[in-house]
C-alpha positions, 0 to 999 in steps of 0.5 A: 642747600636743597629746596624744602620737601616733605620727609616722613620720620618713623621712630621705633621705640625699643626702650624708654625715650625722651620725647622732648629730646626727639621733638627738639631734634626735629625742631632743629631740622624742620621748618614745620612738622606734625606728629600724627601717631605716637612714633610718626612725624612729617617734616617740611625740611631742606635738611639731608636725611643723614643730618636728621638721622644724626640729630635723632639718634644721639640725643634721644638714644634711639637705636633705629628709625626710618625716613 
């Protein structure tokens, strides 16, 4: 496992999204996190970006985001 680092996650909402599902996905992968805008988060995580992406895309039905 890699050491933890900061990861910026920006979600592009093109449809109605369950924000609780997004938050739950983030909580599963981040040791700590903060939301600083309606669609932007900073995570302290050791997870790989592909893992975070998979958690966010499926339960929240997101079509696009960037890390």
